[in-house]
N, C-alpha and C positions, 0 to 999 in steps of 0.2 A: 891745421891738424884735422885729419879725417878718420872717423871711426865708423866702421860698418858692423852692424849687428845682424848676423845671418840667422834668422829665426826658423827653427823646425817646430811646427805646431804639435803640441801634445794634448790629446783628449782622453786617453785611457792609460791605465797601468796594469801590468801583469807580471808574475814571476816567471822566470825561465832559467835555463842552464847558464846563460851568459847575458850580459847587458848589451842591449842594442835598441834601435828604434826602427819601426816599420809601420807605415800607413797610419801615422799619428798615434801609435801605441808605443809607449816606453816599456820595454821589457827589462826587468831587474834580475840579475844573477844574484839571488839572495845569499847563497853560501859564500861566494867569493867576496861580496860586499861586506858581510858580517865579519868574515875572517880578516879583511883589510882593517876594520876598526879595532879588532882584538889584537892587532900587532902592537897597539899601545897598551903597555902593561899596567897602566893606571885603571883599566877597566877589567872587571871580572866577567861581564856578560855584555852582549850586544845583540839586539834583535831589530829586524826591519819589518815594518808593516806598511800596508798601502791603504790610503784613504782617499776616496773619490767624492766629488761634489754630489750632494743629494743623499749620501748614505747617512744612516742614523748612527753616526760615529762622533765621539768626543775625544780630543787629544789634550792631555793635561799632565803635568805642567810643561809648557813650551819654553825652550830656551832661546832659540833663534830660527830663522827661516832663510834659506839660501837657494838662489836659482842656479841650476846646473849650467855652467859655462866653461868654455875653454878657448884659447886662441887657436884659430885655424892656421895662422901663419907664424906661430911661435910656440913657446913652451909654458904649459901650466896656466895658472890664473891666481889672482890675489898675490901681488908681489910682496916678498918678504915672508909670506906664509907658505905658498905652494907654487911659487914662480920666482925666477931670478929678480933681484931688486933692480927695476928700471921703471921708467915712466909709463903709465897706462894711457889709454885714450886714443891710440892709433892702431891701424891695421884692421884685421877681420876677426871677429869673435863669434863663435858658434853658441847659440842660445837655445836651450830646450824650453821654448815658450809655452807656458801653461803648467810646467812641472815645478816642484819645489821640494827641497830637502828640509824636513822639520826635525829639530833635535829635541829630545824629551828624556827626562830622567828624574830621579828622586832629588830634585833641587829646590824643594820647598824652603821657604824663608828667604829665598833670593828674589822675591817679588816677580814671579813669572805669572802666566795666565793660561787660558785655554782657547781652543778652536772647536766650534761645533760645525760639522759638515752639512747640517740641515737644521730645520726648525727656526724659531724666532731669533736665536742667537747668531745664526749664520750670516745674515746680511751685514752685521757689524764688522766682520773681518774679511779682508780680501782673500784670505787663505781658505775660506770655505769654497772658493771657486777655482782653486788650483788642485792639480793632481799631486797629492802629497806622498812622498817617500819618507816615512816616519822612522827615525833612528832613536830607539830607546836603549839606554845604557845604565849599567850599575857600576859605581866606582869601587875600587878595592877598599877594604876596611881601613879607616884611619886616614884616608886621603884628605889633606888639608883643602878647605873649600875653594881657595883661590887657585890651587892646582887643578881642582876638579873643573872649575869654570873654564880654565885654559884648555884642558883636555877636551871638554865637550864642545867648546867653540871651534877648536881646530878639527874635531871629528866631523862636524857639519860641513866645514869647508872642504875637507879631504873627500868626503863621500860625494858631494856635489861635483867636484872636479873629476873624481873617478868615473862617475856616470857619464858626464859630458865627454871625457876623453875616450871612453869605450865606444860611445856612439860615433864620435868623430872618426875613430880608427875603423869603425864598421861601415863607413860610407854615408854618414848622416848628411854630409854636405850636399849630396844629390837630392835630398829631400827638403831642402830649404824652400820655404814658400814666400818669405818676405825678407827683404834687406832694408833695414832702417839705417839711414845715413845721418851722422852728425858731423858737420864740417864748419869750422870757424878758424880764422887765422889769429895771429896775436893781436893784442889790444891796439898797438900802434897802427897796424894795417887796417883794422876794423874801424878805428876812429877816422882814418883818412877816407874810407869808403862811405861812412855815414856821419858826416860832420854835424848834421842838423837834427839827428835823432837823440832823444834823451838817453843818457848813459845810466844803466841800471846795474847794480851789483847785488848778489844774493849772499846774505850772512846766514850760515847754517849752524845754529847752536847745537852742541852735542853734550850729552851726559859725560862728564870727565871728573868725577868726584872721588875716585878710588872706592875701596870697599865694595868691589864688584860692580861699580858704576863707571864703566870705561868705554871709550870709542877708540878705534885704531885707524891711523892714516899711514899707508904704506908700512903696515905692521908695527908702527911705533905708537905707543900710548899717547894720545893727545893731551893728557892731563899736565905733564910738565913742559909741554911745548908752548910756542907762541902762535897766535893766528897767522895764517899764511894764505896765499892766493893760489887757487887751482883753476886750470882750464876746465870748463864744465864736462868735457869728454872724460877727464880723469875720474870724476865722480861716477859717471855712467859705466865705467869699465873696470871696477874692482879696486879702486884706490882706498875706499873706506869700508871698514868692517865693524859690525856691532860687537861689543863685548860687554854691554851693560845689562844689568838686572833691574832696571827701573820698572815702575808699574806697567803692566802689560798694555794698557790702553794707548799709551803714547811712546812706547818703545819703538825706536827706528831700528828694525831688523836689518841685516845685511841686504835682504831682498829689497827693502825700502830704499836704501842708498843706491842700489843699481837701477831703480825705477823712479828716482826722485821726481815727483810731478812738477815741483816748482822749477827745477832745472829744465825739464822738458817743455814746460809751458813758455818759459822765457826764450828758449831756443826757437819755438814756433814763431815768436814775435820779432826775433832778431832780424835786423835789416829791413823791417817793415814798420813796426811801431816803436821800436827801441833798439838800443845798442847794448847787448848783453856783455858786460865786462868780464864776468867770471864769478867764482864761488869762493867765499871765505869760510872754511870750516873752523869754528871757534869753540873755546872752552866755556864750561859752566863751573866756576870755582866754588869752593866751600867757604872761602874767606873774602872779605870785602876788598882787600887790595888786589886779589886775583880777579875779581869781577871788574874792578875799575881798570886794571891793566888790559884785560881782554877788550873791554869796550873802547878804550882809548886806541888800541892798535887796530881794531876793526875800522874805526873812524880814519885813522892815519892811512891805511891802505886805500880806502874809498877816496879820500881826498887826493892822494897821489895819482889816482887814476882819473880824477875829475868827475866822479859820480854825481849825478843829479838826484838819484833816488835809490832806495835800498829796500829789499824785502828781508825781514828777519823772521826765521822760524825757530821756535823753542823746542827743546826736548825735555820731557818731565814737567813737573809743576812744584810749587812750594818754593824751596830755596832758589831754583833757577828763575823764578819770576822777577827777582831783583836784577839778574843779568839782562833779562828782556827789557825791563824798564830803563836800565842804564844805557842800553844800546839805542833805544828810541830817543832818550833824552840827549845823548851825545850827538846823534845824527841831526836831530831837529834843530838843536842850538847852533850847529855848524852850517845850517841852511840846506841840509840834504833831507829831502822828504822821505819818510819812513812808513812802511806798512808792516805790522807785526802779525804773525800767525801763531795761535796758541789755543789749547783747550782751556776749559774752565773747571774749577773745583768749587762749585756753587752750592754744595749740599744736596741731599736727596730731593728737596723741594725746589731747588733752583733759586732760593731766596738769599743765599749768603754771598759775600763778596767773592768774585770769581777768581781773582788773583791774590797772592799773599803780599803783593806790593803794588804800588801805583805811582804814576807820575803824570803831571798835566800835559807833558809833551807827547804822550801816547794818544794820538788822535785818529789813527786808522788801524782798526783791530779786526782781524778775521778769526772767528771762533770755529773750532772744529768739534765742539760739543762739550757737554757737562759730564765729567768722569764719574760723578756720584749718582747719576740717574740709575734707578733700579730696574732690572729686568728679571723675568722668570723664564728659565729654560727647562724643557722637559727632560725626562730620563732618555738615555740613548741605549740602543741595542748592543753597542760595542764601545768599550772604553779602552783607548790606548794610553797607557801610563798609570797614573795613581790618582783616582778620584778624590781621595781624602785630602789631597794637597790643597784643595780649595780653602780649607780652614786656615792656611797660613799665607795665602796670596792676598795682595792688596785688593780690596773690594769684596773679599769673601770673609767668612767666619766659620766657627764650628757649627753654627746653626744653618749655614747656607746649603749644605748637602742634606737633603731630606731622605727619609727611609726608602721612598720609591725611586730614588736616583735623580730626581729633579733638583734644580738649584735656584735659589733666589739670591742674586748678587748685584753689585754695582757694575756699571759698564767698564770700570777700570780693570776688571778681571778678564776681559776679552781682548785678545791680542789685536792691537792696531785699531781698536774701535774709535778712538779719537786722535789718530796719528796727526801730529802737528806739522807735518809736511804736506798734509791734505789728502793722503791716500785713504779716504774713507767715504762713506755715503751720507754722513750726517750733515745737515744744513740748518739754516735759520728761516723762520717765517715771520714776516712783519704782521702784527695784529694791532 
């Protein structure tokens, strides 16, 4: 399977009469884009703002982040949402590299977070470095919150696809500066090519707990599904979509799935240091039987493929820590070496137990940071969204927002500050 990501570099944003890209500047036809979103009668207003790296701008509260993409040799993107239902991971995909669609709205109490485009909070989020097209919406009165989440999630995907399609149709293919290729055959053929390399599989845990804590695979909610095996190209080409409202720090946005660094790092080593078998997107259940079932099936898939080792990344913390421990326990007891990737909830002083569960089989742990660490962020010249939302976001409180506009919050209020697939800048230092 061969996937080509044709990347058009984006370094600036500007409004214009229509949407197109020229000389690394993405021009947004604001009126047509806003009208597109308002075709959905669940919204009473829609507004698009632009936010650039280095600006004194805060975006709050953030629902999802989506990279503008479209197939160069096909129709749409995100199968089941805005493309025909078929397998992803093949062909040519146009990518507006450096651009992002950020969805924002009065969605407080859904555990969202914020992005600072400059200042001390900026380095904690990758989206302080992207050129952000921010979509802010208001739902019609009385819209049930699950319907609102669906509408806002789909609006972000829709806008990202609209932007990418307009650029493609406007000749963006002639401005491609890089073509990134991901190519790997099926497991049987790869095993024959690399019989002596250790076989590694990646288990990607996802929030699938309902109550606005969901993840979608080919537009289907993963929560009632069973673990399955994906070719890594499928993950990097729109098969997975974020629908969760977990704490902001370790939310895997749709952008994160498209850029999953564990998938990309294993790909780099494939055929050299290891044989990358594939990706298992798996559930995080709210009940013990669900956790046991998922861990057992993750192990079953790995065993059927003859895996020697596994990398397991968590999403969220607290209740999912038990899923993480069960995965490590099952793999290790079956003779499959495991490495787990998770953040920690160790208290503001870092002295508390990091996970809500533990197991002696968890012997290789990669930490992506302490979600409870406190940071102070200054007031910004411009706020996109609703600054008072910090009072209801995880890591914030009514006292977090000060009269001068500055905030004192936990890291978990910052989008992707401790992303458990490793897309952040936090690290450890031995002392």
